[in-house]
Structure formats: C-alpha cells, structure tokens
N, C-alpha and C positions, 0 to 999 in steps of 0.2 A: 336519480339515479338506478339504472335497473340490471339487474343480475345479469343480463345477457351482452351487457358493454361495461364493466367495470374499471374503474382511473385505475391508474398505476398504483396511489394511495390503499384503492381497497383490491389490492390483490393479495388473496389469502398467502401467510407463511404457514411452512411445513414442516411438523417435525419424525425426523425416521424413530422409530421405536424398535425394540433390540425384539425377539421374544425367545423362548424355550423351542425345544424339539418337537416337545408333546404338545405345545398350540398349535400347530399341526391338525392330530386329532379331532380337537374342539370346533376349529371351521369345520369339519366335516360332523363332528355332530350338528350344529348351526344348521349346516346347508340341509340336517334332515329332519330340523324342525322348520323350518323354512317350506321343505316340499309339502310337509306333511297337513301345513297351514294354508297351502296355496297349491293345491296337488295336481287341479286343473288347468290353471294355465302353465304351471311349469311343464305337466305331459304334452301339452299339445305341444308347448314350445319346443320339445325335444324331438315330437313323433314328426316335426315339419323338415328337421337336418336329415330326417332317417330317410324319410320321401325323398330330399335333394341327393343326399348321398344312394340312394338306389340309380335316382336317375342318371345320374353322371356317369356311374361305373357301369349301364346298361349303354349309356348312348361311347361310353370310350369299346364299349367289346363289340356294339355292333358295329364302328371304327375299321376294324380288325385290330387298331393298336394294344393288345393284350399290356405291353411292356409300359403301358402308362401305368397300368391301376396303383405297383406297389410306389410309385412315385406321387401319385394324389394324395394316396395312406398316410405320409412322411406328410404332406403337403398339410393334409387338417390337421397336423399336429401344428402345424405354422401361423393357420387362419382360426382356429378355433378359440384364440382369446377376443378377436372378433365377435365368434357365434353367442357368446357367451354376455354379452352388454344386456341384450332381454331378459335371463336370469337375475343378474345383477336391481335389473329396475324390482323385478319384484322383490328380491330380499330390500331394497330400497325401501316400496311401499310398505311391506309389511312392519320393519324396522319407524317408521313415522306413523302407522297404527290405523292404516291403509285398508283397502280389500284393492288386491292389485288385478287385474286383467288381463286377456293375452294382447291385447290391442294395445294396452301402455306395454308390456312386453315388446310386440311386431313395433313398437313407433319410439322407441327408446332413447331412438338417434337424435329426436328431434330437440332433444335437452341441451345437444350441442352438435349439430350438424358438421360444421366445418375441422371442429376437434377431433371427430370419429371418423369424418370423408378423411380427412388426411391420416389417422392413425389404419384406417382401410386400405388404402389404396398403399401405403407403407407394407402392410401384410402380404397385401395380394401380391406386389412386385417380389420379394421375399420368398414365396410360395413358386413365382414364376423363375422363379433364381434359380430356385433348387430343382424344378421339371429339368431345368434347359441344364444344368449339367448332371444328373441322372441317366438326362437322354443319350449326351456326351460321353460318360461310362456304358451305359446302356451298347452303344455303338461301336464303340471302343472294344468290350469286350465279346461281342457279337458278331461281328463285321455283319456276317450268311444268315443271319435268322428272320423269320419272317414273323405275321402277329398273332401268328395263332397262342392261343392261351396254354393247351398242351406242349405244343412245343418249350414254350419259355419257360415253363414248371419243370419240366424233363431237365434243359441244359442249364437250367441252373442250381436245381437239388442235385445234377448227379452228374457234374465234371470238377475237375477243378476248377478252371476259369470262373465256373458259375459263385463257388464255393468266395471267389478270391472277393468277386463281384457283390456278393451280398455283406461282405463283410467290410471293405472298403465304403460304398454303398451305404451303410448303416453309421459307418462311421461320419462322411460326410452328412450326412441326414439328420447326425444327434448335435455338429457343430450349428447348422442352420436352427435346428432347436434349441439352444442355449440362447442364441442371438434375441431370438423371439421368443422364447422367458423371460429375458433378462431384461426387454423393455417393455414389457406386453404387463410383468403378473402383477403390477397395480393400477401404470396408466390406465387404461381402458376403464376399470370405475374409479377412478381417479377426476378423469376429463369428465363424467355423468353427473359425479357426484358436484364438484365444481366447477362444470363449464369450463374444467384447464385446456389450456393448447397442448399439441400435441406431443412438442419437442419439450416443454417442460417439465408434462407429465411421465414423458421418457426416460427422461434425464435423472427424477426421480425413483422412479423405477430403478434405476441401476443401482442407486445409493442404497435402495433396501435392499437389494443381493447384494452386496457388499456385507452390512449390515451384519446379515442374516444368513451368513450360507450355509450350516448346518437345516433349518430348517425349510429354507426354503429347495437344497437338493432333494430336501426326501415330498416336500411337495411336486417337486418336478417329477422325483420316479413316480410317483400316486398318479398322478396325471397322465402319465407314459402309460403304465399301469391302466390306468381303467378303462382309457380312449383305447389301447390294444388291446381290453378282454371286448367292448363292445365292436370293434372293428372285425375281430376275429368270429365272431358268432353274427356274420353276415347282417351286420350294422342293426341289427335288433339291440343290442347291449350298449347302444348308442344312446338308446335312452333314456334308462338310467346312469349313465355315464353323468353324458352331461348336462341331467341337473345335478347330480352333487357338485361336481367342477362348478358349474356356470354360479350355483347360491355359494357356495367356499368360495369363490372368488373376493366376493363383496367378505365375506366377512376375515379374510385374509386383510384386507385391503385396511378394515375398518380398524383392526390390529394393529400393524404396519407404519399407518399413516395416520399423524395428530396435527387436525384443523388449528391455528394458534391465527388468535390478532382476527378480521375483521374475511366474508366473505365465506359466513358460515353454510352447509349444505339448505339445501332449500326443496 
C-alpha cells in the first residue's frame, strides 16, 4: 500500500490541540531558527514572490487600472496561505533532519498535487470574488473616476465618499480574510504533511480556529501586520514577512494538530 493511495482504514485520525496565546511567539521563534538554518532557499523563495508582486503591480498600472492595486493587495492576504507551501516544505525537511533546497520548496505541491490544486483553486476563487466586490464598490462610489493613480488617491483620501469607501471596503475585505484564514490556517501544511484532501483539511482547520480563538486571533493579526508592513515598503519588506509567516505556519500546524493511528508523516 502506498502513502499516496491509502485505504480507508489507513486514513489518519487527528486530535485538535489547544494552546496558549504565548505559543504564537514560540512559532515565530522556531520560524526564525528555520530561517537561520536554511536562509538561502528561504530567501530565494521569498524574493520570487516579491518579483511577482512588482510584475503584477506594474502590469496593472500600465493598463491604467490603478483602482485594482488596493483590491489586489487585499487579495494577496487571501492567497498568501498557498504561497507558504514551499516554506512549510523547508521546515518539514529541517524537522526530518534533511537539508532543504529551493527546488524542493518550489516542487512541494508534488507531494499532494490534487489536494493542493483544489486548495489553490478555492483560494483563487475567493480572491476573484473579493476583487469583483471591490470593483463594484469602487464603481458605485466613484462612477465618473478615471484610472489615474493620482486621481484615485486624491478622491479616496480627500472626499467623504472616499473615506466611506475605505472603511466599507476594509470591513468587507476583512470578512473575506477571516474566511480564508479559518479554513487555511492548518489545512495547507496538513495536506503537505499527510497528503490529506482539501475538504477534510479545511473542516479540521475550522475546528482548530474554534478551539483556539484567542491565539489564532493574535496570529491572524500578526500575519496582517507583517504583510501590511511588507506591502507598504514597496514589496521589499515582503521577503522577511513571507519567510517568517511561512515557516511559522508549519510550526503552528505541528502545535495545533496531533496525528493519531496510521498515516504518520513521511
């Protein structure tokens, strides 16, 4: 029997653990240790997504669609968990006593291609839904606005309608982010580690959030702060932010989920 084709009897059983708020700092501490032990593949992995961020933003501005920049920034928070897979793989390799490589991080999806593909599609659909909602709110608020970045900034920050738009769009975006965080906080590393299917992993992730509201509220806040700090530094700060969040995601999963019975990590 192969790990990629387990019978129903071989499916692992999981136990949801409860942790203290202070455990979150431990995840970050272990993430930093992983970065120190595998700084080259971690740094290279983070840089790839910074380059991607520059490319997407530049393309949007060249098409005179500056209004899309802020929704895409919010959308980054929604698809961020998928981007952490490679860094989780690096931490998984270190935990197993192996030396990780950038290639191993980039091809991590091969451990569970079907499950990770479904998760990628779900997160992408969630991001597209958010972008469509943001576009609708923008059109209703600024029906005669053009695509100029300067005009967009002036209208958003210097008018009452613009301030209302910022508040409402932030609240709606936060709702999307909460949904993505709730079913993704441990689902992706679980699928990587145990080759679990997306729907079972997502259901377990919701149970984890329900059992640990305080610690995971802090963890979600820290993720938003790290990503926000990275974005306002013209994507450069995303490199250390992604590295910390990605490695810490693995350690959060290891602390919050215990595997029982058959199907141990391989």
